[in-house]
N, CA, C, O and the ligand as a Tripos MOL2 file, in Angstrom:
@<TRIPOS>MOLECULE
protein
  269   267    68     0     0
PROTEIN
NO_CHARGES

@<TRIPOS>ATOM
      1 N           3.9240   -2.3950   11.0310 N.3       1 MET1
      2 CA          4.6690   -3.4810    9.9100 C.3       1 MET1
      3 C           4.1250   -4.6790    9.5100 C.2       1 MET1
      4 O           3.6880   -5.5370   10.2760 O.2       1 MET1
      5 N           4.1530   -4.7410    8.2130 N.am      2 ILE2
      6 CA          3.5270   -6.1240    7.7780 C.3       2 ILE2
      7 C           4.7230   -6.9880    7.6960 C.2       2 ILE2
      8 O           5.8650   -6.6530    7.3810 O.2       2 ILE2
      9 N           4.1700   -8.4430    8.1130 N.am      3 ASP3
     10 CA          5.1640   -9.6820    8.1300 C.3       3 ASP3
     11 C           5.7190   -9.5160    6.8140 C.2       3 ASP3
     12 O           5.0650   -9.1150    5.8510 O.2       3 ASP3
     13 N           6.9410   -9.8300    6.7880 N.am      4 LYS4
     14 CA          7.7670   -9.9630    5.5360 C.3       4 LYS4
     15 C           7.3050  -11.1480    4.7890 C.2       4 LYS4
     16 O           7.1740  -11.0550    3.5680 O.2       4 LYS4
     17 N           7.0330  -12.3110    5.4320 N.am      5 ARG5
     18 CA          6.6610  -13.4090    4.9440 C.3       5 ARG5
     19 C           5.1090  -13.2150    3.9930 C.2       5 ARG5
     20 O           4.7770  -13.7040    2.9140 O.2       5 ARG5
     21 N           4.5840  -12.5390    4.6790 N.am      6 LEU6
     22 CA          3.2750  -12.0310    4.1690 C.3       6 LEU6
     23 C           3.3840  -11.0490    2.7820 C.2       6 LEU6
     24 O           2.7280  -11.0840    1.7410 O.2       6 LEU6
     25 N           4.2820  -10.3270    3.1350 N.am      7 LEU7
     26 CA          4.5150   -9.2820    1.9670 C.3       7 LEU7
     27 C           5.0870  -10.1280    0.6040 C.2       7 LEU7
     28 O           4.8410   -9.7780   -0.5510 O.2       7 LEU7
     29 N           5.8470  -11.2360    0.9530 N.am      8 ASP8
     30 CA          6.4450  -11.8150   -0.1120 C.3       8 ASP8
     31 C           5.3420  -12.5200   -0.9420 C.2       8 ASP8
     32 O           5.4870  -12.5770   -2.1630 O.2       8 ASP8
     33 N           4.3050  -13.0320   -0.3840 N.am      9 VAL9
     34 CA          3.2880  -13.3970   -1.2130 C.3       9 VAL9
     35 C           2.2190  -12.6780   -1.6810 C.2       9 VAL9
     36 O           1.3980  -13.0750   -2.5080 O.2       9 VAL9
     37 N           2.2510  -11.3900   -1.0210 N.am     10 MET10
     38 CA          1.1790  -10.5090   -1.7620 C.3      10 MET10
     39 C           1.6170  -10.1370   -2.9350 C.2      10 MET10
     40 O           2.8090  -10.2000   -3.2370 O.2      10 MET10
     41 N           0.5060   -9.6220   -3.8830 N.am     11 ALA11
     42 CA          0.9240   -9.0200   -4.9960 C.3      11 ALA11
     43 C          -0.2070   -7.7970   -5.2690 C.2      11 ALA11
     44 O          -1.3260   -7.8370   -4.7570 O.2      11 ALA11
     45 N           0.1870   -6.8500   -6.0320 N.am     12 CYS12
     46 CA         -0.6250   -5.7070   -6.4230 C.3      12 CYS12
     47 C          -1.7940   -6.5930   -6.9890 C.2      12 CYS12
     48 O          -1.5910   -7.6520   -7.5830 O.2      12 CYS12
     49 N          -3.0810   -6.0390   -6.7380 N.am     13 PRO13
     50 CA         -4.3390   -6.6720   -7.0470 C.3      13 PRO13
     51 C          -4.6460   -6.2500   -8.7060 C.2      13 PRO13
     52 O          -5.4330   -6.8480   -9.4390 O.2      13 PRO13
     53 N          -3.9200   -5.2210   -9.0320 N.am     14 ARG14
     54 CA         -4.2750   -4.7470  -10.3370 C.3      14 ARG14
     55 C          -3.1610   -5.4180  -11.2100 C.2      14 ARG14
     56 O          -3.6090   -6.1550  -12.0880 O.2      14 ARG14
     57 N          -1.9200   -5.3190  -11.1500 N.am     15 CYS15
     58 CA         -0.8420   -6.1150  -12.0800 C.3      15 CYS15
     59 C          -0.3540   -7.2070  -11.7330 C.2      15 CYS15
     60 O           0.3360   -7.8440  -12.5280 O.2      15 CYS15
     61 N          -0.6100   -7.6670  -10.4550 N.am     16 LYS16
     62 CA          0.0140   -8.8520   -9.7480 C.3      16 LYS16
     63 C           1.5990   -8.5980   -9.7810 C.2      16 LYS16
     64 O           2.3730   -9.5380   -9.9620 O.2      16 LYS16
     65 N           1.9840   -7.4500   -9.6200 N.am     17 GLY17
     66 CA          3.5630   -7.2200   -9.4940 C.3      17 GLY17
     67 C           3.8440   -7.1750   -7.9490 C.2      17 GLY17
     68 O           2.9950   -7.3120   -7.0680 O.2      17 GLY17
     69 N           5.1180   -6.9700   -7.7890 N.am     18 ASN18
     70 CA          5.6610   -6.8580   -6.2410 C.3      18 ASN18
     71 C           5.1540   -5.5180   -5.8260 C.2      18 ASN18
     72 O           4.9790   -4.5000   -6.4950 O.2      18 ASN18
     73 N           4.9500   -5.7780   -4.4890 N.am     19 ILE19
     74 CA          4.4260   -4.5940   -3.6940 C.3      19 ILE19
     75 C           5.5670   -4.2770   -2.4940 C.2      19 ILE19
     76 O           6.1950   -5.2690   -2.1220 O.2      19 ILE19
     77 N           5.8680   -3.1010   -1.9060 N.am     20 HIS20
     78 CA          6.7550   -2.6720   -1.0780 C.3      20 HIS20
     79 C           6.0280   -1.9230   -0.0430 C.2      20 HIS20
     80 O           5.1850   -1.0700   -0.3190 O.2      20 HIS20
     81 N           6.3800   -2.2670    1.2010 N.am     21 GLU21
     82 CA          5.7540   -1.2810    2.1840 C.3      21 GLU21
     83 C           6.7380   -0.0420    2.3110 C.2      21 GLU21
     84 O           7.9570   -0.1670    2.1960 O.2      21 GLU21
     85 N           6.1400    1.0910    2.5430 N.am     22 LYS22
     86 CA          6.5270    2.4060    2.6910 C.3      22 LYS22
     87 C           5.7460    3.1720    3.5900 C.2      22 LYS22
     88 O           4.6060    3.4870    3.2510 O.2      22 LYS22
     89 N           6.2710    3.5680    4.8620 N.am     23 GLY23
     90 CA          5.2890    4.4270    5.7160 C.3      23 GLY23
     91 C           4.0510    3.5040    6.1420 C.2      23 GLY23
     92 O           4.0650    2.3810    6.6470 O.2      23 GLY23
     93 N           2.9840    4.3170    5.7830 N.am     24 MET24
     94 CA          1.6950    3.4310    6.1430 C.3      24 MET24
     95 C           0.8010    3.2050    4.9710 C.2      24 MET24
     96 O          -0.4280    3.2630    4.9390 O.2      24 MET24
     97 N           1.8800    2.8640    3.7450 N.am     25 PHE25
     98 CA          1.3530    2.2540    2.5220 C.3      25 PHE25
     99 C           1.9590    1.0680    2.0280 C.2      25 PHE25
    100 O           3.1150    0.7440    2.3010 O.2      25 PHE25
    101 N           1.2590    0.4780    1.3680 N.am     26 LEU26
    102 CA          1.9880   -0.7160    0.4590 C.3      26 LEU26
    103 C           1.9440   -0.1120   -0.9260 C.2      26 LEU26
    104 O           0.8980    0.3470   -1.3850 O.2      26 LEU26
    105 N           3.1520   -0.1160   -1.6250 N.am     27 LEU27
    106 CA          3.2150    0.5910   -3.0170 C.3      27 LEU27
    107 C           3.5530   -0.4610   -4.0880 C.2      27 LEU27
    108 O           4.3170   -1.4220   -4.0030 O.2      27 LEU27
    109 N           2.7440   -0.0140   -5.1890 N.am     28 CYS28
    110 CA          3.0480   -0.8570   -6.5250 C.3      28 CYS28
    111 C           3.6170    0.2170   -7.3480 C.2      28 CYS28
    112 O           2.8140    0.9470   -7.9290 O.2      28 CYS28
    113 N           4.8730    0.4300   -7.4900 N.am     29 ARG29
    114 CA          5.5400    1.4020   -8.4610 C.3      29 ARG29
    115 C           5.0540    1.3140   -9.9030 C.2      29 ARG29
    116 O           4.8980    2.2920  -10.6340 O.2      29 ARG29
    117 N           4.8100   -0.0700  -10.2670 N.am     30 LYS30
    118 CA          4.4030   -0.2190  -11.6850 C.3      30 LYS30
    119 C           3.2290    0.4800  -12.0950 C.2      30 LYS30
    120 O           3.1780    1.1620  -13.1180 O.2      30 LYS30
    121 N           2.1800    0.2920  -11.2060 N.am     31 CYS31
    122 CA          0.8210    0.8710  -11.2450 C.3      31 CYS31
    123 C           0.7790    2.3860  -10.7050 C.2      31 CYS31
    124 O          -0.1820    3.1110  -10.9610 O.2      31 CYS31
    125 N           1.8040    2.7910   -9.9940 N.am     32 GLY32
    126 CA          1.7990    3.9900   -9.2910 C.3      32 GLY32
    127 C           0.7060    4.0880   -8.2730 C.2      32 GLY32
    128 O           0.1050    5.1540   -8.1400 O.2      32 GLY32
    129 N           0.4100    3.0350   -7.5450 N.am     33 LEU33
    130 CA         -0.7330    2.9830   -6.5890 C.3      33 LEU33
    131 C          -0.0770    2.7230   -5.3010 C.2      33 LEU33
    132 O           0.9170    2.0170   -5.1310 O.2      33 LEU33
    133 N          -0.8700    3.4970   -4.2350 N.am     34 ALA34
    134 CA         -0.3640    3.2170   -2.8510 C.3      34 ALA34
    135 C          -1.6640    2.8380   -2.0280 C.2      34 ALA34
    136 O          -2.7010    3.4960   -1.9360 O.2      34 ALA34
    137 N          -1.3230    1.4860   -1.3910 N.am     35 PHE35
    138 CA         -2.4600    0.9400   -0.7370 C.3      35 PHE35
    139 C          -2.3090    1.3510    0.7160 C.2      35 PHE35
    140 O          -1.2100    1.1590    1.2360 O.2      35 PHE35
    141 N          -3.3320    1.9210    1.4640 N.am     36 PRO36
    142 CA         -3.4760    2.3840    2.9430 C.3      36 PRO36
    143 C          -3.1290    1.1330    3.7810 C.2      36 PRO36
    144 O          -3.6620    0.0900    3.4010 O.2      36 PRO36
    145 N          -2.4940    1.0830    4.6310 N.am     37 ILE37
    146 CA         -2.2650    0.1360    5.7270 C.3      37 ILE37
    147 C          -2.9720    0.6270    7.1090 C.2      37 ILE37
    148 O          -2.5780    1.5370    7.8370 O.2      37 ILE37
    149 N          -3.9610   -0.0920    7.2630 N.am     38 LEU38
    150 CA         -4.9400    0.4070    8.3920 C.3      38 LEU38
    151 C          -4.3400   -0.1760    9.8010 C.2      38 LEU38
    152 O          -3.7530   -1.2580    9.8000 O.2      38 LEU38
    153 N          -4.4930    0.5150   10.8920 N.am     39 GLU39
    154 CA         -3.8600    0.0190   12.2590 C.3      39 GLU39
    155 C          -2.7090   -0.6470   11.8940 C.2      39 GLU39
    156 O          -2.5580   -1.7800   12.3520 O.2      39 GLU39
    157 N          -1.9030   -0.2050   11.1990 N.am     40 GLU40
    158 CA         -0.2690   -0.7240   10.9670 C.3      40 GLU40
    159 C          -0.2460   -2.2190   10.4220 C.2      40 GLU40
    160 O           0.7900   -2.7070    9.9710 O.2      40 GLU40
    161 N          -1.3820   -2.8800   10.4850 N.am     41 THR41
    162 CA         -1.1630   -4.3430    9.9950 C.3      41 THR41
    163 C          -1.9980   -4.6560    8.9360 C.2      41 THR41
    164 O          -1.6000   -5.5810    8.2270 O.2      41 THR41
    165 N          -3.1110   -4.1050    8.6200 N.am     42 VAL42
    166 CA         -4.2020   -4.4350    7.7040 C.3      42 VAL42
    167 C          -4.2300   -3.6810    6.4660 C.2      42 VAL42
    168 O          -4.8940   -2.6460    6.4010 O.2      42 VAL42
    169 N          -3.5380   -4.1300    5.4400 N.am     43 PRO43
    170 CA         -3.4790   -3.4710    4.1290 C.3      43 PRO43
    171 C          -4.7080   -3.3430    3.5100 C.2      43 PRO43
    172 O          -5.3440   -4.3970    3.5080 O.2      43 PRO43
    173 N          -5.2970   -2.3310    2.9460 N.am     44 ASN44
    174 CA         -6.6040   -2.3490    2.2070 C.3      44 ASN44
    175 C          -6.0440   -2.4110    0.6620 C.2      44 ASN44
    176 O          -5.3790   -1.5440    0.0960 O.2      44 ASN44
    177 N          -6.4070   -3.4310    0.2310 N.am     45 MET45
    178 CA         -5.8520   -3.9320   -1.2850 C.3      45 MET45
    179 C          -6.8530   -3.5840   -2.1320 C.2      45 MET45
    180 O          -6.7440   -4.1380   -3.2260 O.2      45 MET45
    181 N          -7.9730   -2.7240   -1.9980 N.am     46 ILE46
    182 CA         -9.1390   -2.3130   -2.9190 C.3      46 ILE46
    183 C          -8.5420   -1.4050   -3.8670 C.2      46 ILE46
    184 O          -7.9240   -0.4470   -3.4040 O.2      46 ILE46
    185 N          -8.6160   -1.5320   -5.0020 N.am     47 ILE47
    186 CA         -8.0540   -0.6160   -6.1940 C.3      47 ILE47
    187 C          -8.5980    0.7130   -6.0460 C.2      47 ILE47
    188 O          -7.9470    1.7510   -5.9240 O.2      47 ILE47
    189 N          -9.8670    0.5830   -6.0690 N.am     48 ASP48
    190 CA        -10.8330    1.9320   -6.0340 C.3      48 ASP48
    191 C         -10.5110    2.7400   -4.9360 C.2      48 ASP48
    192 O         -10.7520    3.9470   -4.9360 O.2      48 ASP48
    193 N          -9.8150    1.9710   -3.7080 N.am     49 GLU49
    194 CA         -9.5230    3.0740   -2.5710 C.3      49 GLU49
    195 C          -8.0640    3.3680   -2.4080 C.2      49 GLU49
    196 O          -7.6250    3.8250   -1.3530 O.2      49 GLU49
    197 N          -7.1520    3.0560   -3.6640 N.am     50 ALA50
    198 CA         -5.9040    3.1270   -3.3640 C.3      50 ALA50
    199 C          -5.5870    4.5740   -3.6170 C.2      50 ALA50
    200 O          -6.3460    5.1820   -4.3720 O.2      50 ALA50
    201 N          -4.5460    5.2170   -3.0760 N.am     51 TRP51
    202 CA         -3.9250    6.3480   -3.5370 C.3      51 TRP51
    203 C          -3.2990    6.4450   -4.6490 C.2      51 TRP51
    204 O          -2.8680    5.3780   -5.0860 O.2      51 TRP51
    205 N          -3.0550    7.5930   -5.3990 N.am     52 PRO52
    206 CA         -1.9620    7.7950   -6.5110 C.3      52 PRO52
    207 C          -0.6660    7.8240   -5.6500 C.2      52 PRO52
    208 O          -0.6790    8.4040   -4.5640 O.2      52 PRO52
    209 N           0.3860    7.2430   -6.0910 N.am     53 LEU53
    210 CA          1.7340    7.2920   -5.5890 C.3      53 LEU53
    211 C           2.1420    8.6490   -5.1930 C.2      53 LEU53
    212 O           2.7590    8.9030   -4.1580 O.2      53 LEU53
    213 N           1.7950    9.4330   -6.0010 N.am     54 SER54
    214 CA          2.1430   10.9150   -6.0660 C.3      54 SER54
    215 C           1.6700   11.7560   -4.8410 C.2      54 SER54
    216 O           2.2740   12.6530   -4.2520 O.2      54 SER54
    217 N           0.3650   11.2040   -4.5980 N.am     55 LYS55
    218 CA         -0.3760   11.7710   -3.2590 C.3      55 LYS55
    219 C           0.2910   11.1510   -2.0440 C.2      55 LYS55
    220 O           0.4590   11.8500   -1.0440 O.2      55 LYS55
    221 N           0.6000   10.1470   -2.0620 N.am     56 ALA56
    222 CA          1.1310    9.4460   -0.8650 C.3      56 ALA56
    223 C           2.5260   10.1370   -0.5750 C.2      56 ALA56
    224 O           2.9020   10.4780    0.5460 O.2      56 ALA56
    225 N           3.2830   10.3020   -1.8260 N.am     57 GLU57
    226 CA          4.6070   10.8100   -1.4240 C.3      57 GLU57
    227 C           4.4480   12.2680   -0.9510 C.2      57 GLU57
    228 O           5.2080   12.7230   -0.0960 O.2      57 GLU57
    229 N           3.4630   13.0030   -1.5040 N.am     58 GLU58
    230 CA          3.2000   14.4710   -0.9240 C.3      58 GLU58
    231 C           2.7080   14.4530    0.5830 C.2      58 GLU58
    232 O           2.8030   15.4440    1.3080 O.2      58 GLU58
    233 N           2.2640   13.4430    0.9230 N.am     59 SER59
    234 CA          1.7880   13.1260    2.3980 C.3      59 SER59
    235 C           2.8770   12.5090    3.1230 C.2      59 SER59
    236 O           2.6860   12.2280    4.3060 O.2      59 SER59
    237 N           3.9930   12.2580    2.5810 N.am     60 GLU60
    238 CA          5.0500   11.5440    3.1570 C.3      60 GLU60
    239 C           4.7400   10.3010    3.7390 C.2      60 GLU60
    240 O           5.1260    9.9220    4.8450 O.2      60 GLU60
    241 N           4.0240    9.6800    2.9450 N.am     61 PHE61
    242 CA          3.6490    8.2570    3.0190 C.3      61 PHE61
    243 C           2.7850    8.0420    4.2860 C.2      61 PHE61
    244 O           2.8090    6.9470    4.8490 O.2      61 PHE61
    245 N           2.0340    9.0440    4.7390 N.am     62 ARG62
    246 CA          1.3090    8.7410    6.0620 C.3      62 ARG62
    247 C          -0.1900    9.0580    5.5230 C.2      62 ARG62
    248 O          -0.4680    9.6570    4.4840 O.2      62 ARG62
    249 N          -1.0130    8.5590    6.3980 N.am     63 HIS63
    250 CA         -2.6470    8.8140    6.1530 C.3      63 HIS63
    251 C          -3.1500    8.6580    7.5740 C.2      63 HIS63
    252 O          -2.4690    8.2090    8.4960 O.2      63 HIS63
    253 N          -4.5130    9.1080    7.6740 N.am     64 ASP64
    254 CA         -5.0850    9.1050    8.8150 C.3      64 ASP64
    255 C          -6.3400    8.3670    8.8400 C.2      64 ASP64
    256 O          -7.2560    8.6290    9.6200 O.2      64 ASP64
    257 N          -6.3640    7.3730    7.9100 N.am     65 MET65
    258 CA         -7.3920    6.4640    7.9190 C.3      65 MET65
    259 C          -7.5400    5.3580    8.9540 C.2      65 MET65
    260 O          -6.5500    4.6590    9.1660 O.2      65 MET65
    261 N          -8.5710    5.1400    9.5670 N.am     66 LYS66
    262 CA         -8.7560    4.1820   10.6480 C.3      66 LYS66
    263 C          -9.8560    3.0950   10.2010 C.2      66 LYS66
    264 O         -10.7290    3.3690    9.3770 O.2      66 LYS66
    265 N          -9.7490    1.9740   10.7480 N.am     67 LEU67
    266 CA        -10.5290    0.7370   10.5250 C.3      67 LEU67
    267 C         -12.0850    1.3140   10.7280 C.2      67 LEU67
    268 O         -13.0450    0.5520   10.6160 O.2      67 LEU67
    269 ZN          0.5330   -2.9550   -9.7530 Zn       68 ZN68
@<TRIPOS>BOND
     1     1     2 1
     2     2     3 1
     3     3     4 2
     4     3     5 am
     5     5     6 1
     6     6     7 1
     7     7     8 2
     8     7     9 am
     9     9    10 1
    10    10    11 1
    11    11    12 2
    12    11    13 am
    13    13    14 1
    14    14    15 1
    15    15    16 2
    16    15    17 am
    17    17    18 1
    18    18    19 1
    19    19    20 2
    20    19    21 am
    21    21    22 1
    22    22    23 1
    23    23    24 2
    24    23    25 am
    25    25    26 1
    26    26    27 1
    27    27    28 2
    28    27    29 am
    29    29    30 1
    30    30    31 1
    31    31    32 2
    32    31    33 am
    33    33    34 1
    34    34    35 1
    35    35    36 2
    36    35    37 am
    37    37    38 1
    38    38    39 1
    39    39    40 2
    40    39    41 am
    41    41    42 1
    42    42    43 1
    43    43    44 2
    44    43    45 am
    45    45    46 1
    46    46    47 1
    47    47    48 2
    48    47    49 am
    49    49    50 1
    50    50    51 1
    51    51    52 2
    52    51    53 am
    53    53    54 1
    54    54    55 1
    55    55    56 2
    56    55    57 am
    57    57    58 1
    58    58    59 1
    59    59    60 2
    60    59    61 am
    61    61    62 1
    62    62    63 1
    63    63    64 2
    64    63    65 am
    65    65    66 1
    66    66    67 1
    67    67    68 2
    68    67    69 am
    69    69    70 1
    70    70    71 1
    71    71    72 2
    72    71    73 am
    73    73    74 1
    74    74    75 1
    75    75    76 2
    76    75    77 am
    77    77    78 1
    78    78    79 1
    79    79    80 2
    80    79    81 am
    81    81    82 1
    82    82    83 1
    83    83    84 2
    84    83    85 am
    85    85    86 1
    86    86    87 1
    87    87    88 2
    88    87    89 am
    89    89    90 1
    90    90    91 1
    91    91    92 2
    92    91    93 am
    93    93    94 1
    94    94    95 1
    95    95    96 2
    96    95    97 am
    97    97    98 1
    98    98    99 1
    99    99   100 2
   100    99   101 am
   101   101   102 1
   102   102   103 1
   103   103   104 2
   104   103   105 am
   105   105   106 1
   106   106   107 1
   107   107   108 2
   108   107   109 am
   109   109   110 1
   110   110   111 1
   111   111   112 2
   112   111   113 am
   113   113   114 1
   114   114   115 1
   115   115   116 2
   116   115   117 am
   117   117   118 1
   118   118   119 1
   119   119   120 2
   120   119   121 am
   121   121   122 1
   122   122   123 1
   123   123   124 2
   124   123   125 am
   125   125   126 1
   126   126   127 1
   127   127   128 2
   128   127   129 am
   129   129   130 1
   130   130   131 1
   131   131   132 2
   132   131   133 am
   133   133   134 1
   134   134   135 1
   135   135   136 2
   136   135   137 am
   137   137   138 1
   138   138   139 1
   139   139   140 2
   140   139   141 am
   141   141   142 1
   142   142   143 1
   143   143   144 2
   144   143   145 am
   145   145   146 1
   146   146   147 1
   147   147   148 2
   148   147   149 am
   149   149   150 1
   150   150   151 1
   151   151   152 2
   152   151   153 am
   153   153   154 1
   154   154   155 1
   155   155   156 2
   156   155   157 am
   157   157   158 1
   158   158   159 1
   159   159   160 2
   160   159   161 am
   161   161   162 1
   162   162   163 1
   163   163   164 2
   164   163   165 am
   165   165   166 1
   166   166   167 1
   167   167   168 2
   168   167   169 am
   169   169   170 1
   170   170   171 1
   171   171   172 2
   172   171   173 am
   173   173   174 1
   174   174   175 1
   175   175   176 2
   176   175   177 am
   177   177   178 1
   178   178   179 1
   179   179   180 2
   180   179   181 am
   181   181   182 1
   182   182   183 1
   183   183   184 2
   184   183   185 am
   185   185   186 1
   186   186   187 1
   187   187   188 2
   188   187   189 am
   189   189   190 1
   190   190   191 1
   191   191   192 2
   192   191   193 am
   193   193   194 1
   194   194   195 1
   195   195   196 2
   196   195   197 am
   197   197   198 1
   198   198   199 1
   199   199   200 2
   200   199   201 am
   201   201   202 1
   202   202   203 1
   203   203   204 2
   204   203   205 am
   205   205   206 1
   206   206   207 1
   207   207   208 2
   208   207   209 am
   209   209   210 1
   210   210   211 1
   211   211   212 2
   212   211   213 am
   213   213   214 1
   214   214   215 1
   215   215   216 2
   216   215   217 am
   217   217   218 1
   218   218   219 1
   219   219   220 2
   220   219   221 am
   221   221   222 1
   222   222   223 1
   223   223   224 2
   224   223   225 am
   225   225   226 1
   226   226   227 1
   227   227   228 2
   228   227   229 am
   229   229   230 1
   230   230   231 1
   231   231   232 2
   232   231   233 am
   233   233   234 1
   234   234   235 1
   235   235   236 2
   236   235   237 am
   237   237   238 1
   238   238   239 1
   239   239   240 2
   240   239   241 am
   241   241   242 1
   242   242   243 1
   243   243   244 2
   244   243   245 am
   245   245   246 1
   246   246   247 1
   247   247   248 2
   248   247   249 am
   249   249   250 1
   250   250   251 1
   251   251   252 2
   252   251   253 am
   253   253   254 1
   254   254   255 1
   255   255   256 2
   256   255   257 am
   257   257   258 1
   258   258   259 1
   259   259   260 2
   260   259   261 am
   261   261   262 1
   262   262   263 1
   263   263   264 2
   264   263   265 am
   265   265   266 1
   266   266   267 1
   267   267   268 2
@<TRIPOS>SUBSTRUCTURE
     1 MET1         2 RESIDUE 1 A MET
     2 ILE2         6 RESIDUE 1 A ILE
     3 ASP3        10 RESIDUE 1 A ASP
     4 LYS4        14 RESIDUE 1 A LYS
     5 ARG5        18 RESIDUE 1 A ARG
     6 LEU6        22 RESIDUE 1 A LEU
     7 LEU7        26 RESIDUE 1 A LEU
     8 ASP8        30 RESIDUE 1 A ASP
     9 VAL9        34 RESIDUE 1 A VAL
    10 MET10       38 RESIDUE 1 A MET
    11 ALA11       42 RESIDUE 1 A ALA
    12 CYS12       46 RESIDUE 1 A CYS
    13 PRO13       50 RESIDUE 1 A PRO
    14 ARG14       54 RESIDUE 1 A ARG
    15 CYS15       58 RESIDUE 1 A CYS
    16 LYS16       62 RESIDUE 1 A LYS
    17 GLY17       66 RESIDUE 1 A GLY
    18 ASN18       70 RESIDUE 1 A ASN
    19 ILE19       74 RESIDUE 1 A ILE
    20 HIS20       78 RESIDUE 1 A HIS
    21 GLU21       82 RESIDUE 1 A GLU
    22 LYS22       86 RESIDUE 1 A LYS
    23 GLY23       90 RESIDUE 1 A GLY
    24 MET24       94 RESIDUE 1 A MET
    25 PHE25       98 RESIDUE 1 A PHE
    26 LEU26      102 RESIDUE 1 A LEU
    27 LEU27      106 RESIDUE 1 A LEU
    28 CYS28      110 RESIDUE 1 A CYS
    29 ARG29      114 RESIDUE 1 A ARG
    30 LYS30      118 RESIDUE 1 A LYS
    31 CYS31      122 RESIDUE 1 A CYS
    32 GLY32      126 RESIDUE 1 A GLY
    33 LEU33      130 RESIDUE 1 A LEU
    34 ALA34      134 RESIDUE 1 A ALA
    35 PHE35      138 RESIDUE 1 A PHE
    36 PRO36      142 RESIDUE 1 A PRO
    37 ILE37      146 RESIDUE 1 A ILE
    38 LEU38      150 RESIDUE 1 A LEU
    39 GLU39      154 RESIDUE 1 A GLU
    40 GLU40      158 RESIDUE 1 A GLU
    41 THR41      162 RESIDUE 1 A THR
    42 VAL42      166 RESIDUE 1 A VAL
    43 PRO43      170 RESIDUE 1 A PRO
    44 ASN44      174 RESIDUE 1 A ASN
    45 MET45      178 RESIDUE 1 A MET
    46 ILE46      182 RESIDUE 1 A ILE
    47 ILE47      186 RESIDUE 1 A ILE
    48 ASP48      190 RESIDUE 1 A ASP
    49 GLU49      194 RESIDUE 1 A GLU
    50 ALA50      198 RESIDUE 1 A ALA
    51 TRP51      202 RESIDUE 1 A TRP
    52 PRO52      206 RESIDUE 1 A PRO
    53 LEU53      210 RESIDUE 1 A LEU
    54 SER54      214 RESIDUE 1 A SER
    55 LYS55      218 RESIDUE 1 A LYS
    56 ALA56      222 RESIDUE 1 A ALA
    57 GLU57      226 RESIDUE 1 A GLU
    58 GLU58      230 RESIDUE 1 A GLU
    59 SER59      234 RESIDUE 1 A SER
    60 GLU60      238 RESIDUE 1 A GLU
    61 PHE61      242 RESIDUE 1 A PHE
    62 ARG62      246 RESIDUE 1 A ARG
    63 HIS63      250 RESIDUE 1 A HIS
    64 ASP64      254 RESIDUE 1 A ASP
    65 MET65      258 RESIDUE 1 A MET
    66 LYS66      262 RESIDUE 1 A LYS
    67 LEU67      266 RESIDUE 1 A LEU
    68 ZN68       269 GROUP 0 **** ****
C-alpha cells in the first residue's frame, strides 16, 4: 500500500492528474495508464514503462515485476 499522504501529492507524470491505487498499480484514468507498484511500496512512474489500463484490468491489477 502506498501511503495516503504520499498519494495525495503524487500526480500522473503525463497529465498531472489524480492517480488512484488499485491492486499492484497506480492508475490514471484520464490517460488510461497503469503504473506498476514494485515491492508493494515503490511506484514506477516512468510513462514508457506504464501499462495500458485495459491490460492491467485483464491481469486483475496484478503484475509480477520485481525491483
Ligand atoms: Zn494522466
